[in-house]
Structure formats: structure tokens, C-alpha cells
C-alpha positions as a printed NumPy array, in Angstrom:
array([[-21.328,   5.556, -16.31 ],
       [-20.391,   4.007, -12.973],
       [-18.362,   0.82 , -12.804],
       [-20.469,  -1.951, -11.361],
       [-19.958,  -4.183,  -8.362],
       [-18.009,  -2.141,  -5.834],
       [-17.516,  -5.052,  -3.44 ],
       [-13.738,  -5.375,  -3.802],
       [-11.839,  -6.811,  -0.846],
       [-14.905,  -6.744,   1.412],
       [-16.361,  -9.798,  -0.357],
       [-13.898, -12.525,  -1.24 ],
       [-11.138, -10.318,   0.   ],
       [ -8.045,  -8.918,  -1.626],
       [ -6.737, -12.354,  -2.551],
       [ -5.884, -14.486,  -5.565],
       [ -7.986, -17.601,  -6.127],
       [ -5.805, -20.731,  -6.539],
       [ -8.702, -22.515,  -8.273],
       [ -8.604, -20.368, -11.438],
       [ -5.865, -19.504, -13.968],
       [ -3.521, -16.843, -12.605],
       [ -4.462, -14.132, -15.141],
       [ -8.134, -14.551, -14.32 ],
       [ -7.422, -14.401, -10.562],
       [ -5.397, -11.205, -11.123],
       [ -8.128,  -9.574, -13.258],
       [-10.805, -10.309, -10.645],
       [ -8.766,  -8.661,  -7.873],
       [ -7.734,  -5.65 , -10.005],
       [-11.265,  -4.957, -11.281],
       [-12.789,  -5.256,  -7.796],
       [-10.265,  -2.756,  -6.363],
       [-10.904,  -0.221,  -9.141],
       [-14.661,  -0.509,  -8.553],
       [-14.282,  -0.136,  -4.784],
       [-12.039,   2.921,  -5.178],
       [-14.533,   4.528,  -7.563],
       [-17.535,   3.777,  -5.328],
       [-15.706,   5.209,  -2.281],
       [-15.305,   8.582,  -4.027],
       [-18.818,   8.648,  -5.476],
       [-20.584,   9.404,  -2.154],
       [-20.052,  13.122,  -1.251],
       [-21.303,  13.087,   2.394],
       [-18.605,  10.526,   3.207],
       [-16.014,  11.981,   0.866],
       [-13.22 ,  12.382,   3.401],
       [-13.543,   8.728,   4.434],
       [-13.968,   7.943,   0.743],
       [-10.555,   9.444,  -0.038],
       [ -8.973,   7.275,   2.653],
       [-10.686,   4.107,   1.352],
       [ -9.914,   4.953,  -2.258],
       [ -6.227,   5.522,  -1.509],
       [ -6.095,   2.131,   0.219],
       [ -7.407,   0.529,  -2.99 ],
       [ -4.761,   2.359,  -5.05 ],
       [ -2.036,   1.087,  -2.709],
       [ -3.39 ,  -2.462,  -2.977],
       [ -3.381,  -2.184,  -6.785],
       [  0.212,  -0.964,  -6.807],
       [  1.223,  -3.912,  -4.58 ],
       [ -0.572,  -6.295,  -6.949],
       [  1.387,  -4.856,  -9.901],
       [  4.691,  -5.226,  -8.001],
       [  3.865,  -8.904,  -7.353],
       [  2.95 ,  -9.726, -10.976],
       [  5.612,  -7.475, -12.549],
       [  7.782, -10.348, -13.92 ],
       [  4.716, -11.606, -15.835],
       [  3.954,  -8.238, -17.487],
       [  5.64 ,  -6.404, -20.36 ],
       [  7.709,  -3.659, -18.668],
       [  5.972,  -0.782, -20.566],
       [  2.599,  -2.064, -19.271],
       [  3.851,  -2.206, -15.673],
       [  5.361,   1.296, -15.929],
       [  2.284,   2.813, -17.551],
       [ -0.199,   1.341, -15.038],
       [  1.977,   2.18 , -12.033],
       [  2.35 ,   5.781, -13.212],
       [ -1.4  ,   6.156, -13.803],
       [ -2.162,   4.839, -10.302],
       [  0.474,   7.154,  -8.828],
       [ -1.05 ,  10.172, -10.599],
       [ -4.525,   9.417,  -9.224],
       [ -3.11 ,   8.878,  -5.702],
       [ -1.103,  12.121,  -5.899],
       [ -4.28 ,  14.09 ,  -6.573],
       [ -5.879,  12.66 ,  -3.424],
       [ -2.8  ,  13.004,  -1.188],
       [ -3.208,  16.567,   0.258],
       [ -6.677,  15.796,   1.662],
       [ -5.427,  12.644,   3.357],
       [ -2.025,  13.961,   4.511],
       [ -3.524,  16.889,   6.456],
       [ -5.897,  14.525,   8.267],
       [ -3.125,  11.964,   8.939],
       [ -0.869,  14.572,  10.578],
       [ -3.726,  15.754,  12.787],
       [ -4.25 ,  12.133,  13.875],
       [ -0.514,  11.9  ,  14.586],
       [ -0.624,  15.005,  16.81 ],
       [ -3.582,  13.598,  18.757],
       [ -1.897,  10.205,  19.123],
       [  1.33 ,  11.805,  20.352],
       [ -0.555,  14.029,  22.808],
       [ -2.437,  11.021,  24.169],
       [  0.738,   8.954,  24.598],
       [  2.926,  11.729,  25.993],
       [  0.439,  14.084,  27.66 ],
       [  0.03 ,  17.636,  26.365],
       [  1.346,  19.653,  29.289],
       [  0.843,  23.419,  29.434],
       [  3.743,  24.846,  27.501],
       [  3.968,  22.779,  24.343],
       [  3.773,  23.373,  20.57 ],
       [  0.865,  20.909,  20.292],
       [ -2.146,  23.332,  20.482],
       [ -0.633,  25.758,  17.938],
       [  0.426,  22.863,  15.713],
       [ -3.059,  21.36 ,  15.882],
       [ -4.697,  24.697,  14.949],
       [ -2.341,  25.137,  11.977],
       [ -3.005,  21.582,  10.738],
       [ -6.772,  22.066,  11.102],
       [ -6.557,  25.079,   8.8  ],
       [ -4.628,  23.014,   6.279],
       [ -7.191,  20.254,   6.513],
       [-10.043,  22.705,   5.841],
       [ -8.223,  24.058,   2.772],
       [ -7.676,  20.504,   1.487],
       [-11.336,  19.705,   2.147],
       [-12.494,  22.692,   0.062],
       [-10.293,  21.551,  -2.808],
       [-11.659,  18.011,  -2.421],
       [-15.197,  19.277,  -2.767],
       [-14.045,  21.021,  -5.945],
       [-12.405,  19.007,  -8.692],
       [-10.081,  16.611,  -6.821],
       [-12.54 ,  13.74 ,  -6.314],
       [-14.046,  13.994,  -9.812],
       [-10.559,  14.02 , -11.399],
       [ -9.679,  10.856,  -9.489],
       [-12.969,   9.202, -10.498],
       [-12.292,  10.   , -14.156],
       [ -8.807,   8.507, -13.832],
       [-10.171,   5.334, -12.221],
       [-12.897,   4.937, -14.834],
       [-10.332,   5.296, -17.647],
       [ -8.094,   2.698, -15.969],
       [-10.779,   0.048, -15.598],
       [-10.473,  -1.579, -19.074],
       [ -6.722,  -2.013, -18.631],
       [ -7.23 ,  -3.712, -15.242],
       [-10.031,  -5.904, -16.607],
       [ -7.673,  -7.101, -19.379],
       [ -4.553,  -7.82 , -17.334],
       [ -2.711, -11.001, -18.259],
       [  0.416, -12.529, -16.773],
       [  2.792, -14.69 , -18.791],
       [  3.243, -17.553, -18.261],
       [ -0.266, -17.967, -16.865],
       [  0.789, -19.754, -13.672],
       [  2.528, -19.136, -10.339],
       [  6.062, -18.721, -11.755],
       [  5.922, -14.922, -12.444],
       [  4.319, -14.422,  -9.013],
       [  7.131, -16.447,  -7.377],
       [  9.679, -14.184,  -9.098],
       [  7.835, -11.026,  -8.074],
       [  7.51 , -12.245,  -4.485],
       [ 11.201, -13.107,  -4.312],
       [ 12.291,  -9.68 ,  -5.596],
       [  9.932,  -7.881,  -3.23 ],
       [ 10.813,  -9.974,  -0.155],
       [ 14.537,  -9.659,  -0.876],
       [ 14.043,  -5.882,  -1.187],
       [ 12.367,  -5.884,   2.247],
       [ 15.274,  -7.781,   3.837],
       [ 17.817,  -5.396,   2.275],
       [ 15.819,  -2.329,   3.361],
       [ 15.64 ,  -3.735,   6.924],
       [ 19.435,  -4.165,   7.064],
       [ 20.045,  -0.717,   5.537],
       [ 17.624,   0.978,   7.945],
       [ 19.381,  -0.24 ,  11.082],
       [ 22.816,   0.362,   9.558],
       [ 22.086,   4.088,   9.041],
       [ 19.22 ,   4.943,  11.425],
       [ 18.033,   7.571,   8.876],
       [ 14.387,   8.687,   8.908],
       [ 14.315,   8.274,   5.094],
       [ 15.535,   4.67 ,   5.327],
       [ 12.86 ,   3.853,   7.905],
       [ 10.282,   5.323,   5.523],
       [ 11.644,   3.312,   2.562],
       [ 11.619,   0.116,   4.627],
       [  7.994,   0.788,   5.518],
       [  7.093,   0.981,   1.799],
       [  8.602,  -2.477,   1.167],
       [  6.742,  -3.8  ,   4.232],
       [  3.43 ,  -2.492,   2.942],
       [  3.976,  -4.4  ,  -0.292],
       [  4.945,  -7.489,   1.71 ],
       [  1.826,  -7.672,   3.857],
       [ -0.38 ,  -7.041,   0.851],
       [  1.423,  -9.802,  -1.074],
       [  0.788, -12.148,   1.847],
       [ -2.865, -11.05 ,   1.77 ],
       [ -3.066, -11.839,  -1.966],
       [ -1.6  , -15.313,  -1.388],
       [ -3.451, -16.118,   1.875],
       [ -5.919, -18.592,   0.247],
       [ -3.088, -21.118,  -0.285],
       [ -2.761, -21.495,   3.505],
       [ -5.078, -19.098,   5.373],
       [ -4.048, -19.804,   8.989],
       [ -0.31 , -19.52 ,   8.287],
       [ -0.307, -16.527,   5.953],
       [ -2.988, -14.45 ,   7.703],
       [ -0.78 , -14.558,  10.837],
       [  2.08 , -13.222,   8.729],
       [ -0.191, -10.508,   7.261],
       [ -1.032,  -9.315,  10.778],
       [  2.607,  -9.358,  11.937],
       [  3.802,  -7.379,   8.892],
       [  0.893,  -4.948,   9.092],
       [  1.515,  -4.286,  12.797],
       [  5.178,  -3.578,  12.05 ],
       [  4.159,  -1.267,   9.2  ],
       [  1.922,   0.66 ,  11.631],
       [  4.83 ,   1.084,  14.078],
       [  6.913,   2.483,  11.213],
       [  3.96 ,   4.69 ,  10.243],
       [  3.962,   6.198,  13.76 ],
       [  7.734,   6.657,  13.466],
       [  7.302,   8.51 ,  10.158],
       [  4.548,  10.731,  11.586],
       [  6.795,  11.752,  14.487],
       [  9.607,  12.508,  12.015],
       [  7.197,  14.811,  10.117],
       [  6.039,  16.542,  13.321],
       [  9.658,  17.028,  14.335],
       [ 10.454,  18.619,  10.949],
       [  7.44 ,  20.926,  11.218],
       [  8.163,  22.067,  14.762],
       [ 11.865,  22.669,  14.117],
       [ 11.409,  24.416,  10.728],
       [ 13.043,  27.894,  10.942],
       [  9.987,  29.538,   9.339],
       [  7.52 ,  28.091,  11.873],
       [  7.041,  29.061,  15.504],
       [  4.585,  26.979,  17.491],
       [  6.028,  27.56 ,  20.993],
       [  8.832,  29.225,  22.954],
       [ 12.334,  27.821,  22.211],
       [ 12.584,  25.9  ,  25.508],
       [  9.169,  24.292,  25.021],
       [ 10.063,  23.382,  21.437],
       [ 13.335,  21.793,  22.631],
       [ 11.452,  19.807,  25.273],
       [  8.916,  18.614,  22.654],
       [ 11.72 ,  17.511,  20.288],
       [ 13.394,  15.591,  23.122],
       [ 10.147,  13.679,  23.742],
       [  9.948,  12.974,  19.985],
       [ 13.445,  11.468,  20.037],
       [ 12.572,   9.262,  23.027],
       [  9.418,   8.063,  21.225],
       [ 11.475,   7.297,  18.083],
       [ 13.893,   5.235,  20.151],
       [ 11.136,   3.1  ,  21.684],
       [  9.353,   2.55 ,  18.349],
       [ 12.587,   1.638,  16.554],
       [ 13.637,  -0.84 ,  19.229],
       [ 10.272,  -2.595,  18.818],
       [ 10.529,  -2.446,  15.008],
       [ 13.991,  -4.056,  15.018],
       [ 12.825,  -7.064,  17.057],
       [  9.745,  -7.577,  14.884],
       [ 11.693,  -7.049,  11.65 ],
       [ 14.339,  -9.616,  12.613],
       [ 11.59 , -12.214,  13.118],
       [  9.687, -11.343,   9.957],
       [ 12.744, -11.394,   7.684],
       [ 14.636, -14.231,   9.379],
       [ 14.263, -16.548,   6.369],
       [ 16.338, -16.036,   3.228],
       [ 14.417, -15.15 ,   0.063],
       [ 14.862, -18.405,  -1.901],
       [ 13.592, -20.846,   0.784],
       [ 10.847, -18.378,   1.742],
       [  9.473, -18.247,  -1.819],
       [  9.914, -21.998,  -2.4  ],
       [  7.8  , -22.616,   0.691],
       [  4.998, -20.278,  -0.474],
       [  5.119, -21.809,  -3.976],
       [  4.718, -25.281,  -2.427],
       [  1.647, -24.063,  -0.498],
       [  0.201, -22.653,  -3.725],
       [  0.79 , -25.902,  -5.644],
       [ -0.905, -27.869,  -2.843],
       [ -3.877, -25.463,  -2.911],
       [ -4.351, -25.771,  -6.686],
       [ -4.381, -29.577,  -6.369],
       [ -7.143, -29.624,  -3.755],
       [ -9.812, -29.681,  -6.429],
       [ -9.825, -30.456, -10.137],
       [ -7.62 , -27.758, -11.605],
       [ -9.525, -25.966, -14.384],
       [ -8.105, -26.186, -17.868],
       [ -6.229, -23.017, -18.75 ],
       [ -7.716, -21.789, -21.988],
       [ -5.317, -20.009, -24.327],
       [ -6.473, -16.445, -24.913],
       [ -5.09 , -13.765, -27.145],
       [ -7.832, -11.178, -26.635],
       [ -6.582, -10.231, -23.171],
       [ -2.962,  -9.368, -23.928],
       [ -3.249,  -6.728, -26.625],
       [ -5.459,  -4.341, -24.688],
       [ -2.618,  -1.956, -23.825],
       [ -1.265,  -1.355, -27.311],
       [  2.314,  -2.006, -26.111],
       [  2.136,  -5.763, -26.713],
       [  2.687,  -7.069, -30.237],
       [ -0.338,  -8.364, -32.131],
       [  1.187, -11.851, -32.09 ],
       [ -0.071, -11.97 , -28.509],
       [  1.298, -14.247, -25.823],
       [ -0.749, -17.324, -25.206],
       [ -1.357, -18.648, -21.747],
       [  0.761, -21.733, -21.149]])
């Protein structure tokens, strides 16, 4: 059977509703993302785009879990995160080949191709890889992912955070934001490609967390979403160039004459420098506030949003916390 209602973030958006109990808000978001991911893979003519859309849903779900982690039993968090990771891993080759091709085209557009350059040979090699990934996608890859998503749906539909209010979300947000600030400092202390990539991962969680919490003050938080997302894209370009650099300079690969390869790598380094300068300025603005005042401010917005209307009574439920098998039958009641 097909999960119903594949609207996901395109309807109400990937956001938590302050007007309902937190567990219910979380379940709505999680179920919608699973349905959207499944629907994206279920249409073969658009399967390549479907993989891209489905992977976005999986990333959003992982960010949601990071945010609500303090309100979940640790075995539940670990199990769900691992299951999402497994599904995403199966879809990665098809997307990665396409992403690197896009990176080559973007670089060529920004820098100009010139005559003697590794770009044409690199593009041809990546196109072959993309075709191979596409054949595998038309085989079992998409159906494996769909099976994984379908099996995951009941768990997402039964998610419950404890206590059933903003406090676990505040904790999750603080840990994640603090992690982003630390990663920012570490990145510019070392200048390592790996540290830039790690910082980007924390940033992706951050802008999705802001997206989830946007309803508590849309104009303020949507601006922050855009700023963090734009910075994440700059770091994405930086990562792509790092991958191209690795490919072109790998001893087993020859895409151009040594002089042309050296010239290409020099242009890559110059591009890195410009992107990283921009990223540092944006990062300093985005992470200027310390984690405690930042989270207290967001929590105050959330409290104000829940008071706008009559806050619904939070009904104690025990049926939604034993779905995973890891939680004791005593069940935790919503408070």
C-alpha cells in the first residue's frame, strides 16, 4: 500500500504548530515528510528528481530528530536516525554523481573553461558515473528506499516527546546551536576541508530547526532561515570544489596535462579563498549570540505564540510511547 497524503512541507510547511501539543506537532511533521519522500520515489519518469526530493525529506527528518532528541529515549533516537541514514545511503550514489556534474558546470561558468583544462574530460567521466548510477536506480535502489520508508511510517506516526512541551526542544536547540558555534570556531582555526564540511552539517540542522520553529515569529525566523541556508550553500560550493580538487589531483586519474591540472588547482584554491572569506563574515553574524540567550529568546517567542489563542488541553496518552518496543510498558504520560 502507499502512504496517503504526500503533501509534506509544501502545504503547511516543514514547521511545528504552536497551537497543538508538542508531540502532536512533531508527529504531523514527521508523517508528512515520510509521505512526501515516498511519493517522490513512486513516480518513475521523474525518478532522478524524485531521489533529490526524497533525500531532502530524509535530511529534514534527521534534523527534526536532532531537535527533539532530549525528549526521546536514546535507543529510539539512535534506531530512527540509523534507519533514516540507511535509506539515504542507498540513494546517495545517484544524487552524488549528479551533484558533482552540477559542480563542474558551476565552476566552468564562474571561471570560464579555457582550452586546456581538465573540465571536459572530468565532465565526460562524471557523466558515465551518472549513467551507471541511473541504471542502478532503475533497478532496486528506489524500491528498497520505498520499502524502508513504508516500514518507518508507523514509528514516525507514533513519535512522542517527554515532557510534552517546549522544554525538550529548547534543550535540543541549545545543543545544536552551541555545536554550530563550536564548529564555526574550529573551522577557521584549522582551515581544513573536513572542518568546513562538518560545520556545514551543523548549519543544515540549524536552518531546518529555524524552519521548524518559524511559526512562533515568521518574519524574524524566516529571515534567519534564509541567512543560514545561503551560508550552507556557500559551504556546499566549497565542498564541491574540494571534491573536484581531490578528483583532479588523484594519482590514478589523468584528466589533463600536468601544467593544465596545476593551473586548474590554482583556480580552485582562489575560489576556496573567496568562498571562505564570505562564509566567515556570514558565520560571525549568524553565531554572534551565545547559546543560552539565543534559546531563551526563541523559547519566549514560542510561549507568546502558544498564548495567542486558547491553548488546547494536553491529553495524557500512553498509546503513543510504546510503539518502538524500547520504552517500558509503564509509558510516559504527557505533562
